[in-house]
N, C-alpha and C positions, 0 to 999 in steps of 0.2 A: 585753695585760692592763694595766690601771691599777689599782694597789691603794693603799690608804691607809698610813699611816705603820706600823701595826702588822701588815700583810700581808693584811688583808681585800680581798677583790676588788670594785672599785666598777664597773667597767666591762669586758667582755671581748667579744672579736670572733675571729672566724677569717677566713683568707683562703686564696688559693690556694698552691701550693707555692711557686714563684719571686717572691713579690711583696714588695718593700723593706718594711721596717717603718715607714719614714717617713710611707708613703701611709695608714697606718690610725691615725695620731696624732689626726687632726682628728674622724674618726666616733667614736673612742673617746672624745674629750674631750666631744664632743656626748651622748654615751649616758650620761655620769654624771648618777644621778637626783638631784634635791635632797636634801640632808641635813638633818634635823630636829636643831636645835642645842637645848640645854637653856634658853637664854637667847636671846633675838632672833629674828629672821626666820631662815628656811631660807637654807642657803648654797647657791645655785645652781651654783657652778664651785668648783674647788679655789683654795687661796690661793696654792701654788706647785708647782711640776712639776720633778721631777728626771729627766733622761733622759741616756743615754749618747751614744756619738760618731754612732751611726746616725741620730739625729734632729737634726743639725747641719746645719740648713738655713735661710736667711734668709726664707723664705717661711712657715716654721713658727714663727720666732721672732717675727715681724711680727704672724701671727695669733694666737698667744698673748698678746703684748703688747695687741693689740686688745680683746680678750676681758678684759683687766685680770688675767690670771693671770702672776704672776713665773716665771721658767723659770731652771733651772739645768742647761744642756745643755754637756756637755765639746766644746770644740771639736776638729776634727780638725787632726791635725798639731800641737798647740800644747799640749794639757793631755792627760794621761794618765786613764783612767778609774778609776785606782786612787782618786782621790780621792772618786769617787760609790760607792764600796765599802760604805761605812756604809749607805747608802739602798737599793743594788742588791741587797743579800743578801734584804731582803724579799721583792721580786718573785721572786728565785730560789727562796726557800722556798714561796713560794704556788705556783710552779710544781710543785715537787716534792710538794705538798699534791694538786694536780691530777693528778700522775702516780701517785699511790697508787690512784686509781680506774681499775680495771683496762679499763674499756670505754673509756677514752680514750688507752690506749696506742697502738693504731692505730686508724685510722679505716675502721669496717666500714661505714657507713652510707652509700649512694649520695647523698642529699640533704644538702645543707650544713645546712639548716634541723633536721634530724633530731639532727645532729651537734652544733649549737649549743644545741639543747635539752637534750642528754646535758650538755653543759659548764656550762649555766645551773644544772640539777640540781645537778652537783657544785660549783658555787660557793656555791649554797645550803648545801648540806651544810658546807662548809668554813666558812661565816659563823655557820651553827646550832651546830657544835661549839667553836668560838672563844667564840661569846657565853655558850654555856651553862656555861663553865668558872667 
């Protein structure tokens, strides 16, 4: 899941049980829709991306740089993830909002498309509740 600064989900995906998170970063970034701004053209990509140590790979850093996305990824063995705590809690909060949807606690659907549809509906409800305030 990729969220914005306030915790609204921008892009979400599902994967198998034993796949590494770093394999999902490129499809998630490509899945971010263009965001309309009040002034100027639509933003087609995020300005900056914060990630934890699970995404510390040179090919991901190069790919983000080639797209013009600045990245702040904690280095394995060098930095602690505590510095990203201020940015990480928004993703954790969004995950807890998704956990509030009882249908998503356990995957009951056999087809991944059905589960992705329910997850997308839950993200839509999260966005609606946040924007209606």
